[in-house]
Residue, then its C-alpha position, 0 to 999 in steps of 0.5 A: m403446762i398442758l401436760k401438767d393439766m392433763i396429769l391433774v385431770f387424770f389424777s382427779m379422775i382416779v380420785l373420783i373413781v376411788c371415792v365412787l367405789i368407796g361410796v358404793a361399798f358403804l351404800t351396800l352397808l346402808e342398804r343392808k342396815v335399812l332393809g334390816y330395820i324395815q324387817i325389824r332386825k339388826g343387819p350386819n353388826k359383827v365385822g368392825f364397829i357396828g358392821i362398818l367393815q362388812p362391805f370390805a370383808d364381802a369384797v375380799k371374800l368375793f374376789t378371792k373365791e375361785q372363778t368358775f365358768p360354764f364349760l360351753s360358754n363363749f369365754s371371752i365375751y363371758y369374761f369381759s362383759p362384767v368388766m365392761n359393765l363396771f367400766i361403763s358405770l364408772f365412765l359415766w361419772m366422768m361427766m360429774p361437773f366440777i368448777s375446778v379442773f375436770l371434764n366439765f364439758n358442754l355436752s355432758l347430758l349428751f354424753f350421759l345418754s350415749v354412755s348409759s345406752l351402752g350398758v344394755y349391750t353388756i347385759m345382753m352379752a352377759g346373758w347370751s354368752s353364758n349359754s344358759s336358757y335362764s341367763l338368756l331369758g333374764g338378759l332379754r327381759s332386762v334389755a327390753q325393760t332398759i330400752s323401754y325406759e330409756v325412751s321416756l328417760a331421754l324425753i324427760l331429760m329433754s324437757f329439763i334441757f328445754l328449760i335451760l337450753n343447754l346441754n351442760l349439767m353445770d348450768f342446772f346449778f345456776y338456773q336453780s339458784y332461787c327455785w328448784f326444778i322439782f317445784l316447777c316440774l313435780p310430775l316429771s321429777y316423779m317420772w324421772i325417779i321411777s324411770g331411774l328405778a327401772e333403768t337400774n333394775r331395782t325393785p319394783f322393776d327388778f325383773a332381770e333378777g326375779e329369783s322365783e322365776l328366773v334364778s337370778g337373771f342374766n348373772v346366774e352363771y357368774s360367781s366370785g369377782s365377775f359377780a362382784m363387778i356386776f354388783l358394783a356396776e349396779y350400785a355405782s349406777i344407783l349413786f350416779m342416778s341419785m347424783i344426776s337427780v340432785m343436779l337436775f331438780m334439787g338445786g345441784d349446789l355442788n359446793s355445799f355439804m347439802f348436795f351430798l345429803k340430798l344425794v344420800f337421801i335419794s339413794f336411801l329412797w332407792i333402798w326404801v322402795r326396795g324394802t316396801l314395794p312388791r315386784f311389778r308385773y311385767d306387762k304392767l311395766m311395759y304399759l307404764a313405759w309406753k302408754s303412761f310415761l311416753p305420752c306424758s313426757l311428750n306432752y310436757l316436752l311440747m308444753f315447754f317447747g311452746l312456752k319457749m317459743f312464746i317467750f322468744t316471740l314476746l322478746l322479739 
């Protein structure tokens, strides 16, 4: 019986990963379409009906191109960094809560913090192992940015944890049956979205990929399949951050179709920001992380802690 359960869990994982990869493919199409309409043009519309097969054509093109690598690179680390990057991004999805058979475990938020922190190492190794000054500089900037925003991201998450006093993501669904947390913690929700943008290296915080000054950042030496894996990892992270945002403060009603509509809306927000905002200045990014978000999230954390202690003393 246990073996059958294990097979079922493994099959569920495979189905989830395939669905995430298909979702990533269509997210790239959505992004190119939305950016096209923002810039008053069509976007992809030749391959298939209204360009619907464009992501698959891009994937075939990228994975069939010749794999090039710098002659002086540390080949093993250079080669496996994108693979690990994609693996970590997809591994994060294992915490997605299902009421049915799956890894609906009690410490899912701790798992999120632990695994998302590992993504920094793959970026650092990809930038360093290319043996290029440009990619090393892009990697360092990306690592500094990710570490800075992970601190505020963890503190914001702790504030939400204080509200439910549990590390299981599924509990957010039960606690938001009558009132979404976005109405209770609007500033925290804004800060979470902005930190998520910085965490996924997206505009206006895409310093790792500032083409004008860094020649595409830590992935400058990557081409064909390796670049495609880094690309897939970034968009899988965007979808994941959208999912966890919906779970944390927009109801998290996994059983309804509205959950997926909300997820698409948050993903659309990521793209909308890219189409409208200019790139931030790097010192302002660090100022925002350490002097704005960190004190603000700490104050919220203390406030929720105080409220919980006050309620406990009243109950006692």
